[in-house]
C-alpha positions in Angstrom: -54.4 167.2 -31.0 -55.9 167.6 -27.5 -55.5 164.8 -25.0 -58.4 162.3 -25.1 -60.5 162.2 -21.9 -61.8 159.0 -20.5 -65.5 158.7 -20.3 -67.0 157.7 -16.9 -70.6 156.6 -16.7 -72.9 158.5 -14.4 -73.6 155.6 -12.0 -69.9 154.7 -11.6 -70.0 156.4 -8.2 -71.8 153.3 -6.8 -68.9 151.1 -7.7 -66.1 153.3 -6.4 -64.9 152.4 -3.0 -65.0 155.2 -0.4 -61.6 155.4 1.1 -59.2 158.2 1.9 -56.9 157.2 -1.0 -59.6 157.4 -3.6 -61.3 160.9 -4.0 -64.9 161.2 -4.7 -66.2 161.9 -8.2 -68.5 164.7 -6.9 -65.4 166.7 -5.9 -64.5 167.0 -9.6 -61.0 165.6 -9.0 -60.6 162.5 -11.0 -57.5 160.4 -10.3 -55.2 159.3 -13.1 -56.1 155.6 -12.3 -59.1 154.5 -10.5 -59.3 150.8 -9.3 -62.8 149.5 -9.8 -62.6 145.8 -8.8 -59.9 143.4 -8.2 -60.5 141.6 -11.6 -61.6 144.6 -13.7 -59.5 146.5 -16.1 -57.7 149.7 -15.1 -58.6 152.9 -16.9 -55.6 155.0 -17.6 -55.6 158.6 -18.7 -51.9 158.4 -19.8 -52.4 155.6 -22.3 -54.9 154.9 -25.0 -55.3 151.4 -23.9 -56.8 149.5 -21.0 -54.5 146.9 -19.3 -55.9 143.8 -17.6 -54.3 140.8 -15.8 -52.0 138.6 -17.7 -50.5 141.5 -19.7 -53.4 141.4 -22.2 -54.0 144.7 -24.0 -57.4 145.8 -25.3 -58.1 149.0 -27.2 -60.0 151.9 -25.8 -62.8 151.5 -28.3 -63.8 148.4 -26.5 -64.6 150.3 -23.3 -68.4 150.4 -22.4 -70.0 153.7 -23.4 -73.4 153.4 -21.8 -75.3 151.6 -19.2 -77.5 149.9 -21.9 -74.5 148.4 -23.7 -74.4 144.6 -24.0 -72.2 142.9 -21.4 -68.7 142.2 -22.7 -67.1 138.8 -22.1 -64.3 138.5 -19.6 -60.8 139.3 -20.9 -59.1 136.1 -22.0 -55.6 135.5 -20.9 -53.2 134.3 -23.5 -51.5 131.0 -22.8 -47.7 131.0 -22.8 -47.6 127.3 -23.6 -46.3 126.5 -27.1 -48.2 123.8 -28.9 -46.2 120.6 -29.7 -45.3 120.3 -33.3 -45.8 116.7 -34.6 -43.4 116.2 -37.5 -44.6 114.3 -40.5 -43.1 110.9 -40.9 -41.6 110.1 -44.3 -41.1 106.4 -45.2 -38.5 105.6 -47.9 -39.6 103.2 -50.6 -36.8 101.5 -52.7 -38.0 99.9 -55.9 -35.9 97.2 -57.5 -37.9 96.6 -60.7 -40.3 98.4 -63.0 -42.8 95.6 -62.5 -42.4 95.2 -58.8 -45.6 93.7 -57.3 -45.0 93.3 -53.6 -43.5 95.4 -50.8 -41.2 94.2 -48.1 -41.2 96.1 -44.8 -37.7 96.2 -43.3 -35.9 98.1 -40.6 -34.1 101.3 -41.6 -30.4 102.0 -40.9 -31.2 103.7 -37.6 -32.9 100.5 -36.4 -35.8 102.6 -35.1 -38.1 103.3 -38.0 -38.8 101.2 -41.1 -38.8 101.5 -44.9 -40.2 99.5 -47.8 -38.4 97.5 -50.5 -40.5 97.1 -53.7 -39.6 93.8 -55.3 -40.9 91.2 -57.8 -42.4 88.2 -55.9 -41.5 85.5 -58.4 -37.9 86.7 -58.6 -37.4 86.7 -54.9 -39.3 83.6 -54.0 -37.5 81.6 -56.7 -34.1 82.2 -55.2 -34.4 79.6 -52.4 -36.8 77.4 -50.6 -36.7 79.6 -47.5 -37.7 82.7 -49.5 -40.4 80.7 -51.4 -41.9 79.7 -48.1 -41.7 83.3 -46.8 -43.5 84.8 -49.9 -45.9 81.9 -50.6 -48.7 83.3 -48.4 -48.9 86.6 -50.4 -50.5 87.1 -53.8 -49.1 89.3 -56.5 -52.2 91.5 -56.8 -50.3 94.7 -56.6 -52.4 95.9 -53.6 -50.8 98.5 -51.5 -51.5 96.5 -48.4 -49.7 93.5 -49.8 -46.7 93.7 -47.5 -44.2 91.1 -46.4 -42.6 91.8 -43.0 -38.9 91.0 -42.8 -38.0 92.8 -39.5 -36.4 90.1 -37.4 -33.0 90.5 -35.9 -31.3 88.5 -38.7 -33.1 90.6 -41.4 -30.3 93.2 -41.7 -31.4 96.0 -44.0 -27.9 96.2 -45.6 -27.8 92.5 -46.3 -31.4 92.5 -47.7 -30.5 95.5 -50.0 -27.5 93.6 -51.4 -29.5 90.4 -51.9 -32.4 92.1 -53.6 -30.0 94.1 -55.8 -28.3 90.8 -56.9 -31.6 89.0 -57.5 -33.0 91.9 -59.7 -29.6 92.4 -61.5 -29.0 95.9 -60.1 -25.3 95.5 -60.1 -24.6 99.2 -60.5 -26.3 99.8 -57.1 -23.8 97.6 -55.3 -21.0 99.4 -53.3 -17.5 99.3 -54.6 -16.2 97.8 -51.3 -18.2 96.0 -48.6 -17.3 96.9 -45.0 -17.1 94.4 -42.2 -20.5 95.5 -40.9 -22.0 95.1 -44.4 -20.4 91.6 -44.7 -21.8 90.7 -41.3 -25.3 91.8 -42.3 -25.1 90.0 -45.6 -23.9 86.8 -43.8 -26.9 86.8 -41.5 -29.3 87.2 -44.4 -27.6 84.5 -46.5 -27.6 82.1 -43.6 -31.3 82.6 -42.8 -32.6 82.3 -46.3 -30.0 79.9 -47.7 -28.6 82.2 -50.4 -24.9 81.3 -50.6 -25.1 80.3 -54.3 -25.9 83.9 -55.4 -22.5 85.1 -54.0 -20.3 82.9 -56.2 -19.5 85.6 -58.8 -18.5 88.0 -56.1 -16.7 85.6 -53.7 -13.2 86.6 -54.6 -14.0 90.3 -54.4 -16.1 90.4 -51.3 -15.1 87.4 -49.3 -11.4 87.6 -49.9 -10.3 91.1 -50.9 -12.8 93.2 -49.0 -12.6 90.9 -46.0 -8.8 91.2 -45.8 -9.0 94.9 -46.2 -11.6 95.3 -43.4 -9.7 93.1 -41.0 -6.4 94.7 -41.5 -7.8 98.3 -41.3 -9.7 97.4 -38.1 -6.4 96.5 -36.2 -6.9 96.1 -32.5 -10.5 97.2 -32.7 -11.4 94.1 -34.7 -14.6 92.4 -33.5 -13.4 88.8 -33.5 -16.8 87.3 -32.9 -18.4 88.9 -35.8 -15.6 88.0 -38.1 -15.7 84.5 -36.9 -19.5 84.3 -37.6 -19.4 85.7 -41.1 -16.4 83.5 -42.0 -18.1 80.4 -40.6 -21.2 81.2 -42.7 -19.3 81.9 -45.9 -16.8 79.0 -45.3 -13.7 81.3 -45.5 -10.8 79.4 -44.0 -8.1 82.0 -43.4 -9.7 84.4 -40.9 -11.9 81.7 -39.4 -8.8 79.8 -38.4 -7.4 82.9 -36.7 -10.5 84.2 -35.0 -12.1 81.0 -33.8 -9.5 80.3 -31.0 -9.7 83.9 -29.9 -13.5 83.9 -29.6 -13.3 80.7 -27.5 -10.7 82.3 -25.2 -12.7 85.5 -24.9 -15.9 83.7 -24.0 -17.4 84.0 -20.5 -19.6 81.8 -18.5 -22.9 83.3 -17.2 -25.3 80.9 -15.4 -23.8 78.0 -17.1 -24.2 79.5 -20.6 -21.3 80.3 -22.8 -21.5 84.0 -23.7 -19.7 86.1 -26.3 -19.6 89.9 -27.0 -22.9 89.7 -28.9 -24.7 87.4 -26.4 -25.1 83.7 -26.0 -23.7 81.4 -28.6 -26.7 79.2 -28.6 -28.9 79.7 -31.6 -26.2 81.4 -33.6 -23.7 78.5 -34.0 -24.2 74.7 -34.2 -24.3 73.1 -30.8 -21.3 70.9 -31.7 -19.2 74.0 -32.4 -20.3 75.4 -29.0 -19.3 72.2 -27.3 -15.8 72.4 -28.9 -15.4 76.0 -27.6 -16.5 75.0 -24.2 -14.1 72.1 -24.0 -11.2 74.2 -25.4 -11.9 76.9 -22.8 -11.8 74.4 -20.0 -8.5 72.9 -21.3 -6.9 76.4 -21.4 -8.0 77.3 -17.9 -6.6 74.0 -16.6 -3.3 74.6 -18.3 -3.1 78.1 -16.9 -3.7 76.8 -13.4 -1.1 74.1 -13.9 1.5 76.7 -15.0 1.3 78.4 -11.6 0.2 75.6 -9.3 2.9 73.1 -10.1 5.9 75.5 -9.6 4.2 76.8 -6.4 3.9 73.3 -5.0 7.6 72.6 -5.9 8.8 75.7 -4.0 6.6 75.0 -1.0 8.1 71.5 -0.7 11.6 72.9 -0.7 12.6 72.0 -4.3 15.5 73.9 -5.8 14.9 73.1 -9.5 13.8 76.7 -10.2 17.2 78.1 -9.2 19.3 77.5 -12.3 22.6 79.0 -11.2 25.4 76.5 -11.8 28.0 78.0 -9.4 25.6 78.7 -6.4 25.9 76.6 -3.3 22.9 75.1 -1.4 22.4 78.1 0.9 22.3 80.5 -2.0 19.9 78.2 -4.0 17.6 78.1 -1.0 17.6 81.9 -0.6 16.8 82.2 -4.4 13.9 79.8 -4.1 12.5 81.5 -1.0 12.5 84.9 -2.8 10.6 83.4 -5.7 8.1 81.7 -3.4 7.4 84.9 -1.4 7.1 87.1 -4.5 4.7 84.6 -6.2 2.4 84.4 -3.1 2.5 88.2 -2.7 1.6 88.7 -6.4 -1.2 86.1 -6.3 -2.7 87.7 -3.2 -2.6 91.2 -4.6 -4.4 90.1 -7.8 -7.0 88.1 -5.8 -6.0 84.7 -7.1 -5.6 82.9 -3.8 -7.2 80.4 -3.9 -6.6 80.0 -7.6 -9.8 80.1 -9.7 -11.4 76.7 -10.3 -11.5 76.0 -14.1 -14.9 74.4 -13.8 -16.6 77.4 -12.0 -14.5 80.3 -13.4 -16.8 82.8 -15.0 -14.3 85.1 -16.6 -12.6 84.6 -20.0 -9.3 82.8 -20.6 -7.7 86.0 -21.9 -8.7 87.9 -18.7 -6.8 85.3 -16.6 -3.9 85.4 -19.0 -3.5 89.2 -18.6 -3.7 88.8 -14.8 -1.0 86.1 -14.8 1.3 88.1 -17.1 1.5 90.8 -14.4 3.0 88.2 -12.0 6.7 88.9 -11.6 8.6 86.4 -9.4 11.7 87.9 -7.7 15.0 85.9 -8.0 18.3 86.1 -6.1 20.7 88.8 -7.2 24.4 88.5 -6.4 25.6 91.7 -4.8 28.3 93.6 -6.6 28.0 91.7 -9.9 27.0 93.2 -13.2 23.6 92.0 -14.6 25.2 90.3 -17.6 27.5 88.3 -15.3 24.8 87.3 -12.8 24.4 83.5 -12.9 20.8 83.8 -11.5 19.4 85.4 -14.7 17.8 82.2 -15.8 16.2 81.5 -12.4 12.4 81.5 -12.2 9.2 79.4 -12.8 9.0 80.4 -16.5 5.3 80.9 -16.4 5.2 83.4 -19.2 6.3 80.7 -21.7 3.4 78.4 -20.6 0.9 81.3 -20.7 1.9 82.4 -24.2 1.7 78.8 -25.4 -1.9 78.6 -24.0 -2.9 81.9 -25.6 -1.7 80.7 -29.0 -3.1 77.2 -28.9 -5.3 76.4 -31.9 -8.6 74.3 -31.9 -9.1 71.1 -33.8 -12.5 70.6 -35.4 -14.3 67.3 -35.6 -14.6 65.5 -38.9 -18.2 66.4 -39.2 -17.7 70.1 -38.6 -14.6 70.4 -40.8 -16.4 68.9 -43.8 -19.5 71.0 -43.1 -17.3 74.1 -43.1 -15.6 73.0 -46.3 -19.0 72.5 -47.9 -20.0 76.1 -47.0 -16.9 77.4 -48.8 -17.8 75.3 -51.9 -21.3 76.8 -52.0 -20.1 80.4 -51.8 -17.2 79.8 -54.1 -14.6 80.9 -51.6 -13.0 77.5 -51.1 -9.4 77.2 -52.2 -6.3 75.4 -51.1 -4.6 78.7 -50.4 -7.3 79.9 -48.0 -7.5 76.6 -46.3 -3.7 76.2 -45.9 -3.8 77.9 -42.5 -6.7 75.7 -41.5 -4.6 72.5 -41.8 -4.6 72.3 -38.0 -8.4 71.8 -38.1 -8.2 69.0 -40.6 -9.1 65.8 -38.7 -7.6 62.4 -39.5 -10.9 60.7 -39.5 -12.5 59.9 -43.0 -15.1 62.2 -44.4 -18.6 61.5 -43.1 -21.3 60.7 -45.7 -22.7 64.0 -47.0 -25.5 64.7 -49.6 -24.3 65.0 -53.1 -23.2 68.6 -53.7 -24.0 68.6 -57.4 -27.5 67.3 -56.7 -28.4 70.7 -55.2 -30.8 72.5 -57.6 -29.8 75.8 -56.2 -26.2 75.4 -57.4 -26.2 73.2 -60.5 -28.3 72.8 -63.6 -29.8 69.3 -64.2 -30.4 67.7 -67.6 -33.0 65.2 -68.5 -33.5 63.1 -71.6 
């Protein structure tokens, strides 16, 4: 087909600029492209389209054909911005009973969003006085807006899921083995809502077998503070007796407040227990200072008791003690422990100071030309490592009130036994048991008969 010709209106000559580069229309020589205005389209004879600014293409049929045609709107430039896609939020709803009548809003596993647990109000509120008080302000009308909010820090979703499954008899929904994180979440929920009695049938499986498995598999990555907290809440004696001294020795002092890995101890433990950890920390720091300060003072005064060679004369003994003194001062200076930290104002942990002192290596006198196994100065030294290891392994003794409170917790969860408490014998005080409320008088744990 013949090439299409572009139509030019008769009065287009008025709009064409007169310049040497643009020939006149009257001459009959039409250029391939004629610029009309800076913002107007460019008519091209080579293409069947008209190109405007912004790379927007319009068809040739849209070109004006007469002077009396209606004015066309300006060419719209397409925006390159991509509209933001707002994803739809899906909220999970877990129903625990066919006749569930109230929803509980909890945090999800990501700790960012939320989800709903659909439960029976009478079943949950009858489990303990704390839950009854929590649900007492809501009616069981079945209204979709009837929601109980349980989104505090202690309202762990894993623990709430286990508790609601137990209360609604959904035993098949329970995991085969509870991890340490699940036990920790369950402990916080049980402590907040006083639900130890519902764990009695599962005490041996969860609080003994699963706890032992989780601690052993964690190895060096074990979080001692979390294990201590959950064992204190459940009343489990074996791992509490092992982690309690470690937590006290790993605690730091910030602005006069005893801090752990998860924050301040205040509010999470009884104040009497915090006082015991504070006192134990001070005693350990004082013993560490004494293990270095006393031998250092002896060497400075010229004492020769730290040279234990039996066949050395006075001159050799003095040389041996001088080498020990110089190496100790050099090691303390290098580690920044001169002056030695004051136990009352020291902000670091006991274990941090222990690791620093373990690097201290006093130098002793060596007899030249003698084999190491024949050297009589092998036993020379301040023997600070023995004192340090003794401090690191020192247990804590509970007060009579705390010990029997801990024992009562184990009785309520069903985890108390002589075997588990055999390692806790160092905690057992010599004082008689304080007066406690009758255990069998608790309606949450025992049935009562009336005639």
